[in-house]
C-alpha positions as a Python dict, from the first residue, in 0.01 Angstrom:
ca = {
    (1, 'X'): (0, 0, 0),
    (2, 'X'): (45, -376, 59),
    (3, 'X'): (35, -640, -175),
    (4, 'X'): (-287, -799, 8),
    (5, 'X'): (-477, -462, -15),
    (6, 'X'): (-392, -418, -350),
    (7, 'X'): (-512, -770, -436),
    (8, 'X'): (-841, -733, -254),
    (9, 'X'): (-900, -409, -447),
    (10, 'X'): (-863, -563, -786),
    (11, 'X'): (-1047, -864, -646),
    (12, 'X'): (-1277, -658, -561),
    (13, 'X'): (-1297, -452, -902),
    (14, 'X'): (-1347, -812, -1058),
    (15, 'X'): (-1615, -985, -847),
    (16, 'X'): (-1832, -705, -760),
    (17, 'X'): (-2071, -682, -1086),
    (18, 'X'): (-2090, -1087, -1116),
    (19, 'X'): (-2179, -1077, -703),
    (20, 'X'): (-2421, -827, -695),
    (21, 'X'): (-2574, -960, -1026),
    (22, 'X'): (-2638, -1271, -844),
    (23, 'X'): (-2750, -1178, -550),
    (24, 'X'): (-3011, -960, -724),
    (25, 'X'): (-3152, -1274, -966),
    (26, 'X'): (-3188, -1448, -574),
    (27, 'X'): (-3410, -1115, -466),
    (28, 'X'): (-3264, -869, -303),
    (29, 'X'): (-3296, -484, -429),
    (30, 'X'): (-3009, -312, -628),
    (31, 'X'): (-2923, -108, -340),
    (32, 'X'): (-2909, -411, -69),
    (33, 'X'): (-2723, -576, -326),
    (34, 'X'): (-2428, -320, -308),
    (35, 'X'): (-2444, -388, 64),
    (36, 'X'): (-2483, -742, 76),
    (37, 'X'): (-2126, -690, -182),
    (38, 'X'): (-1940, -503, 64),
    (39, 'X'): (-2030, -711, 327),
    (40, 'X'): (-1889, -993, 159),
    (41, 'X'): (-1558, -823, 96),
    (42, 'X'): (-1580, -752, 476),
    (43, 'X'): (-1641, -1116, 552),
    (44, 'X'): (-1319, -1175, 349),
    (45, 'X'): (-1099, -948, 518),
    (46, 'X'): (-1162, -1093, 841),
    (47, 'X'): (-1144, -1451, 704),
    (48, 'X'): (-765, -1621, 823),
    (49, 'X'): (-604, -1657, 482),
    (50, 'X'): (-579, -2022, 554),
    (51, 'X'): (-985, -2057, 571),
    (52, 'X'): (-1053, -1934, 234),
    (53, 'X'): (-896, -2193, -88),
    (54, 'X'): (-1106, -2102, -343),
    (55, 'X'): (-1197, -1708, -342),
    (56, 'X'): (-1432, -1698, -558),
    (57, 'X'): (-1654, -1981, -477),
    (58, 'X'): (-1655, -1814, -124),
    (59, 'X'): (-1764, -1542, -214),
    (60, 'X'): (-2066, -1675, -447),
    (61, 'X'): (-2127, -1933, -106),
    (62, 'X'): (-2149, -1616, 94),
    (63, 'X'): (-2349, -1501, -149),
    (64, 'X'): (-2602, -1720, -190),
    (65, 'X'): (-2615, -1734, 183),
    (66, 'X'): (-2687, -1381, 222),
    (67, 'X'): (-2980, -1404, 3),
    (68, 'X'): (-3097, -1714, 157),
    (69, 'X'): (-3065, -1466, 507),
    (70, 'X'): (-3326, -1208, 358),
    (71, 'X'): (-3531, -1429, 205),
    (72, 'X'): (-3582, -1575, 548),
    (73, 'X'): (-3626, -1268, 720),
    (74, 'X'): (-3867, -1158, 431),
    (75, 'X'): (-4133, -1475, 525),
    (76, 'X'): (-4079, -1395, 870),
    (77, 'X'): (-4187, -1009, 858),
    (78, 'X'): (-4435, -1131, 616),
    (79, 'X'): (-4572, -1380, 832),
    (80, 'X'): (-4629, -1133, 1134),
    (81, 'X'): (-4842, -919, 916),
    (82, 'X'): (-5055, -1225, 804),
    (83, 'X'): (-5175, -1352, 1149),
    (84, 'X'): (-5498, -1231, 1306),
    (85, 'X'): (-5448, -1020, 1600),
    (86, 'X'): (-5601, -1272, 1853),
    (87, 'X'): (-5889, -1251, 2064),
    (88, 'X'): (-5872, -1038, 2353),
    (89, 'X'): (-6121, -1201, 2571),
    (90, 'X'): (-5807, -1545, 2545),
    (91, 'X'): (-5530, -1327, 2598),
    (92, 'X'): (-5383, -1417, 2984),
    (93, 'X'): (-5329, -1102, 3162),
    (94, 'X'): (-4919, -1086, 3211),
    (95, 'X'): (-5023, -914, 3612),
    (96, 'X'): (-4967, -1166, 3860),
    (97, 'X'): (-5331, -1210, 4104),
    (98, 'X'): (-5347, -1130, 4423),
    (99, 'X'): (-5306, -1500, 4561),
    (100, 'X'): (-4961, -1531, 4315),
    (101, 'X'): (-4840, -1244, 4425),
    (102, 'X'): (-4910, -1348, 4830),
    (103, 'X'): (-4747, -1707, 4731),
    (104, 'X'): (-4422, -1492, 4584),
    (105, 'X'): (-4396, -1239, 4920),
    (106, 'X'): (-4428, -1606, 5106),
    (107, 'X'): (-4166, -1793, 4926),
    (108, 'X'): (-3918, -1424, 4948),
    (109, 'X'): (-3950, -1418, 5317),
    (110, 'X'): (-3873, -1797, 5331),
    (111, 'X'): (-3545, -1795, 5135),
    (112, 'X'): (-3454, -1432, 5323),
    (113, 'X'): (-3522, -1626, 5671),
    (114, 'X'): (-3314, -1963, 5446),
    (115, 'X'): (-3035, -1704, 5383),
    (116, 'X'): (-3024, -1565, 5740),
    (117, 'X'): (-3039, -1885, 5911),
    (118, 'X'): (-2691, -2006, 5697),
    (119, 'X'): (-2343, -1937, 5888),
    (120, 'X'): (-2240, -1622, 5750),
    (121, 'X'): (-1920, -1794, 5573),
    (122, 'X'): (-2143, -1982, 5398),
    (123, 'X'): (-2374, -1684, 5309),
    (124, 'X'): (-2116, -1448, 5208),
    (125, 'X'): (-1958, -1747, 4972),
    (126, 'X'): (-2297, -1810, 4818),
    (127, 'X'): (-2430, -1499, 4726),
    (128, 'X'): (-2048, -1423, 4602),
    (129, 'X'): (-2127, -1709, 4363),
    (130, 'X'): (-2468, -1671, 4321),
    (131, 'X'): (-2524, -1330, 4261),
    (132, 'X'): (-2183, -1130, 4233),
    (133, 'X'): (-2128, -1437, 3931),
    (134, 'X'): (-1814, -1462, 4107),
    (135, 'X'): (-1574, -1787, 3997),
    (136, 'X'): (-1451, -2020, 4254),
    (137, 'X'): (-1118, -1882, 4244),
    (138, 'X'): (-1202, -1515, 4259),
    (139, 'X'): (-1431, -1571, 4602),
    (140, 'X'): (-1101, -1720, 4704),
    (141, 'X'): (-916, -1501, 4613),
    (142, 'X'): (-1121, -1240, 4790),
    (143, 'X'): (-1180, -1406, 5086),
    (144, 'X'): (-793, -1522, 5139),
    (145, 'X'): (-952, -1871, 5120),
    (146, 'X'): (-885, -2212, 4900),
    (147, 'X'): (-1084, -2275, 4622),
    (148, 'X'): (-1164, -2608, 4763),
    (149, 'X'): (-1304, -2436, 5044),
    (150, 'X'): (-1528, -2259, 4879),
    (151, 'X'): (-1652, -2544, 4730),
    (152, 'X'): (-1724, -2640, 5073),
    (153, 'X'): (-1854, -2382, 5190),
    (154, 'X'): (-2080, -2343, 4910),
    (155, 'X'): (-2245, -2705, 4910),
    (156, 'X'): (-2317, -2677, 5293),
    (157, 'X'): (-2521, -2322, 5166),
    (158, 'X'): (-2668, -2486, 4918),
    (159, 'X'): (-2774, -2853, 5123),
    (160, 'X'): (-2831, -2626, 5470),
    (161, 'X'): (-3100, -2423, 5172),
    (162, 'X'): (-3285, -2730, 5092),
    (163, 'X'): (-3342, -2875, 5399),
    (164, 'X'): (-3487, -2507, 5489),
    (165, 'X'): (-3688, -2495, 5237),
    (166, 'X'): (-3809, -2870, 5254),
    (167, 'X'): (-3923, -2795, 5575),
    (168, 'X'): (-4085, -2532, 5503),
    (169, 'X'): (-4269, -2720, 5254),
    (170, 'X'): (-4318, -3007, 5401),
    (171, 'X'): (-4282, -2944, 5852),
    (172, 'X'): (-4411, -3296, 5962),
    (173, 'X'): (-4117, -3482, 5776),
    (174, 'X'): (-3878, -3430, 6038),
}
């Protein structure tokens, strides 16, 4: 075994009872405290050695943080059961109304029309960026064009879409 493993094992042996008692004193059950002590040592093992100057203080502070997190979870859980259920007549139906579905259908049809009216390369760049979530560099590589050209196509696509949608909303504004 390495010296680090031996020193961690001896630190665990020396500190586990103190930390477990500390956590029990802060409201955790014996089992929760034992689990939390193991979690504390896992955190310590994962922490870069340069980040921990005083191991005992680090473990105490981490134990306090776990106790606070536990208390907050308990408070949230207790509030969930204290609240009265809402009156069914005051809860809005999450399903869209018939009018809402029609409006959304019209908007989707308008958007489809706007996308179809884009020049092919602008549409391709826009779809790769917005729907496939590719970066400018990835699009440039895939299409064999420069990043700047990707940005120009994307800017043109967005400008044309805005113009098309404005015309749909305000057809007399031209």
